[in-house]
N, C-alpha and C positions, 0 to 999 in steps of 0.2 A: 503494500499500499505506498502510497506518494504520502508525502509528508512535507507541510508547505512551511518555508523559515517564517509566516506569517505568523502563525501561533507561538513565536519567542519574545514575549512585551519586554516593556523598559525595566517591570520588576519582577515576571512572575511567566510563565507560562500559562496560556487561557486560550479558548477556542470552542467551536459544538464538540459535540461527540454524539455522534461516533463518525463524523464525515472529515472532521480536522482532525479533533483531538482522539486519538484509540489504543488498543493493548499493546500493538506492532511501535506504536511510536512513545510509548511511556514505557516501555521495556527496552528502548533505545535509549530515551532518555533516561534512565537508571543506569545504562553503562554506561555511556557521556559523562553523566553528573560524578559520578566515582573517577575517571578518568580524570576531568579536568579538576577534582581534589588532591588526587594523588600530583597533579601536574603542580599544583603551589606547594608540595612538599617533598623535594626532589629527595629522594638518600630515605626514604620510609623502608622502616624496615618491618613494620606489625600492619596487616589489614587496619582498613578505615573502621573506625563506629560510627554506623550512620543508626538516627532515630527518625522514625516513618511513623506519620498519624493522617487522616482520613477526614472528612467530613461526611455528612447523612446523602448526600446526592446520590442516586439510585443506582451509579457508572463509580462512583468511587470506589466502593469493592474489587471491581476487577481492577480499574486500574493502576490501584493500590499495590493490588498482586504482582501486576507485569511488570512496572517501576522496580517491587523487590529483585522480581527472578531476574532483570537484567544487570541490578548492582550487585547483585548477588554472584552473577553468571562474574563479574570483571571481580571478585574476588573481594568485597565489603563485607563486614557484619552487620547484619542486622537487624536492630531490637523494633519490634515492632509493637506500638502502644494503641491498634485500633483507632474507633475514633476518635476524635477529640478536637476543638477548637484549634486552632492556629496561633495564639500564644499560647495555649499549652504547651505546642512541638518546640515555643521558644524557650521555654520553663523546662523541658526535659533536655533536651541541646546545650544549655546553658549551668542548671544544675548538674546534670549526670556526669559534664566533659564531653561527650561525642564528637568528633572530630565533623560532625554536620547532621542538618534532616531536612525531610522533605515533607511537605504539607500537600496533600491532594485536595485540593477546594478549589472550584473559583469565585470564593468571595459571594461579594455580592448579586453576581448574575443570575440570569434565571436557571431553572435547572436542566433547562437541555444544552447549558454549558459544563466544561469543571475544567481542572490545568493544577500545577504545581506550583509552590512559594516551596524557594531553597534556601537553605543556610549552611554557613561554613558555623566554626570554633567558636564558642558563646551567643550562637546565634543571630550571627554578622548577615545581614540577607546578601546574597548574591544576585546581581542588576546584571543591565543589558553593558553597561561598565566594567563590570569585574566577572565572569561566568557564564550568565545565562547566554552572550553572543559567542563565546567558544563551543559551549555546547551545542547550538543550533549548529555553528558551522559542520560539527564533527558528525551528527544527527544528519541532516541534510545532505553535505558532501561526502555521507558513507566513511570520513574516517575515524573511526572509533580504535584507537588503538587496539591491540590484540591484550587480553588479561594478564597481566604479569605474576597475579597469582593464583593459586587453587580456591575451586569453590566456596563464596563466605559462606557463615555458619547464619543462623535464623533460630530466634527466641521471640518471646512476647515476654509486656508488662505491662502495669496499669501506674498509672500515676495521680488518678484523681485529689484521694484525700491529702496529697503531700503540695499537691496547687492550691488548693481551694485552702490550704493552711498557709500558704506562702501568702495567697490574696488577703486574706481576714487580718495577715499583718501589720497591713496599712493603717487601719486605725484601730482606735479603740470602742470595743464594739457595744459598752456598757454607758456610753456616752450621745447613743444614738436614740433620737423620741420614734417614737410608736406613728411616725408618718401614714396616712393612707396612698400605697403606692400601687400604677401600675406597668404590669411588666408585659412587653412582647418581646419574644424570643422567633419571632416570624418560620415556626416550624426549626427557628437550624441550632447551632449549636448550643445557644444561649440555654435549652432547654435541657438540656443535661449539666450544664455547672451551674445556675442562677438560684437555683432552688435550695443545694447544698450549699450557698450565700447564707440566702436572703430569711430562710430557717430557721438560721442563727443572730437574726437581731429582731425587735418588739413591730415591726411595720405590719402592720393589715397590708398584704398582698392580693392584688387579682391579675392570674396570670391567665396571658391571650398567646398561643397556638406555642404552646410549650411542649406538645409532642412533636417528637423530630422525627421527621419526615421530607423527604429530600424530593419528595414530588409539590411539597410548595402547595397546601389542597386551600389555605388561605386567602395567604395576598404574599408576592414576592418577596425575599430578605433584604431588599432594601431601602431603610427609615427614609433614607434622600430623596425619593422621590414623596409627592406628597400623598399619590394614593394609597399606597401601604402604609399610611400613619392614620388611617382614616382611621379604623380602628381602634387605636389606642387614644389617637384624638377625642375619638366619640366618649369614650369607657370615662376617661380620664373627669370629662366634665359632664358625664352624666354619677360618679361615681364623688365628685367633688373632693376628686383626688389632691395631695399634695403634690405631688410629681409623676411624671411618665416616663420609663428607658425601657427604648430598645434597642434591638441588636442586628450586625448584621448578620449573614448565612456560618460565617466561619468565627464568628462571635469575639472577632479582635476589636470589633469599634463598638462605643453604645452611642446612644442617641438622644437627648431630652426634649421632655416636652413639661413646660410649668401649667399651672393650676387652672388657665384659663383656657387650655390645648391649642397654646403659641409654642411651634418648633422653634427649638433654640439653638444659635447660631452657634459652630463650631470656636468660633473668634470667641466669643463671650464665654463658652463652655473652659478654653485653653486658659482666659483670665483669670475664672474660678480656681480653676485648679491651681495654676500659679498662686494664687492666694493660698487657698491650701497647703502648695508645697512651701512655701514660705515660712506659712508660721508656726510649721515643724523646724524645717531648717533656714533658720534667717541670713541672709544676706549670701544666698544661694545665688547661682546661675542658672537663668532658664533661655531654652530656645525655641524660636517659632519660626514660624515660614511667612515667606514673601507676601503673601496674601492677604495676612492676619490683620484685623483692626486694629487698631492705635489705643486699644484699650487694655491690651495685652501690654505693652511696652511699657505703657502708663501705669498700669497697677503693679508691676515688675518695680517699677522706683517706686513707687509709692510708698513698698514696703520693704526697699532699703536692698531688694536681688539686683541682679544683671543682668538685661534681656540682650541675647543673641538674636538678631534675626538671619534665616539662614534659607536656602532654597529647597524646595519642593522635595520630597519624597524620601522613604523610611530607610533606605542606605545613608543619603548627606545627613539628613538629622542625628541617625544614630550614630555617623561620625562626629559631627559635631558636637555633638553631647560627651562623650568621651574627652573629644580632646578639649573640653572646657570642665571637664568633671560637672554637668548640668546633675541637677536633683529632678529636671523634669523639662518634657520638649511637647510641642503641641503641634497639633496637624489643624486646618479650619475643615480638612474632610472626616472628624472624627476618628484622629489614630493620635493616643497620647500614650506619652514614653515615661519611663520613671526607672530611676539611675539603679531605686534598688530592685528595680526588677531586670539587674544584668540590662541596662539602657534598653530593652524592648518596651516594644507597644503591648500591650493591654487590655480587655473590653472591659473587664469588671473592677477591676481597680478608681476607676473614674466615677463608676457608678455610688462607691461607698462613699468613697472622699467628698461626694457632693452632699452627700447626705450626713455625711460628719461636719461639714461645715454648716449646713443648714440647721442642724442641732445645735452647733456651739455658738453661734452666732442668734440662735432665736428668731429667724426669720424661714419665711417662703423661699423659695426658688426664685418666685415671681419677686420678691422683696433682694435678694438678692443682685437681680438682674437691676434691678430697677436705674439704678445712677448707672450701671453702661447703657442702657437703653437711650436714656433723656439726652445724652451727651456724642453719643457714639453710632452715625447713620450708614449703614454698609447694604449694599446694593444685592450680596450675596452673590455668588459664581454665574455668570452667566456664559452661557456654550451659544459659539457663531461659528458655523459653518464653514471652510470656507472650499474652492474649488479644489484644489489641490496642498499638499506640503510644503509644494514649492512656489507656493502664492505666502508663505507664513511671512517669511524673512522682509515682503517687501513692504507688508503691512504695518508690522513694525518699525521698520522708518519710516515708513509715513510719522507713525504717532510720534517716531522721537523730535523729527524734524516741529511737529503741528507743536509741541511741547518743550521745545529748547529753553521755554526760560524757569521754567523749572529747576528742583533739585534733580537729576534724571542718575538712574543707575540700572546694568544690565547682570543684573548677580541669578536672575531665570525671569528669563524675555524681556518686557522692559518693564520701567518703573519711574514714574516724575511723583514728587512730594510739590504742590504747594503750602500756605500756611492756614488755608482753612478746607484744603481737601487733597485726597493722593488717589494714584490706584495704579495696580499690576496687571498686564496682559501679558499672555503666555502660554505658549503653544502644546497640547496635547503629546504628547509620548507617545501616543496611538493612534492616535485618528487625525485626520484633518477640521483639527477645532482652537479654533483661538478661545481662551477665558477668561475672562474681565471680573475683576474684585476691586471697588469701586466703594471711598467711602467719605464722607462730606460729614462738618460739625450741625448742618440743619438738613432736616428734609426734605425741602426747596431744592438744594445747594446738590444733593445727594444726585435728586430725580433729573434735574437741571444737566448738572453732568454726566452722570451716567447716558442720557441717551446723546448728548454729545459724542462721547470718544465712540457710540455704538454704531453712530452715523459713519465716523471714518470709518472703522473697522466691517462695516458692511458694505461703502461706499463703492 
């Protein structure tokens, strides 16, 4: 079966099953992954130790088996943890000193997709800049080297109890107030983990879509799409809940709804989590992405921390966090990273920290957010399709010329700052899209400048 190079993305493998990603491809990716990992450790004399996990998609068991077969054929020793969230793979790899690990998942994509997220030692991600491109070239080009070791071993293990204990250590459960909480697992991996955490808290919980089911019978597990939030929003309002929390399919991201049913932008959650982190670790460094609201850097400055803006993408955020020894890092898309979680992202620690912050301050989520919403007016991410990727540099150049009178920088795409507004425009890593994030100090100016910039992008 042919294998398209297009299944290899900037941060993972992701494609339609079985027309684009199938068991033959998975087995070859298993071999190529091991070959790449061995290439970065020349002279190694022992087999690579690799952890493998998978999500709940109906195609995940057979794809995981095929990957494992390929990895063992190439000589790796495999520990199979079975069904788990992606952040659980990070925990297993870093906590138990594996040489690497792979989660079979398509994250938030619909059920007909699948893919793989691959990491090396300490759960540091492979990316298009380091690892994924080499694996792609070996698989597509038929250049996987012959195995240098005997067929690798296979064993199984479980980590759920240890993982839950590690996550719970981020808060003091005794301070949590008995909030009324609505949870939506989206039929994904949060249905496996969330009960184990929330059963240890005094909160009254309403659980939606907690039956783990890779056919997604209720809605897709992508809370960034409004229609997928309809159930939790309606239930939060009906129950007069204090907060709603939803997860994506592989449960490495969580999203928040306030008591009025309003979805909370990831910028503002990053600001609140930065506050929670700095209350526990005063004076620490915080990393945030170039798209974010000024709410993040202003919050960090107010609390005596040091804010570091960084380019988008988990490989870049994790690298910068290590360089700065940052206690926390956040991206507006709902990825939140923690130094004490091996600098990896986690989908449950943020939920617990927000509940703890609400408890310690004696405020609802809406009350915590009120000062941010009054001061910072954000557009959210607005995508514009362009005819081809080749047109994107020209579009960015037009923006650079139009706004040359501002403070401009090109850390990731094009950004410009003026005294009362700023924006970032960057290209998608995988599609012919330009993504705009814009903020202003009044809602009127935000709307005016949003439309102005979009008109240039779409001209």
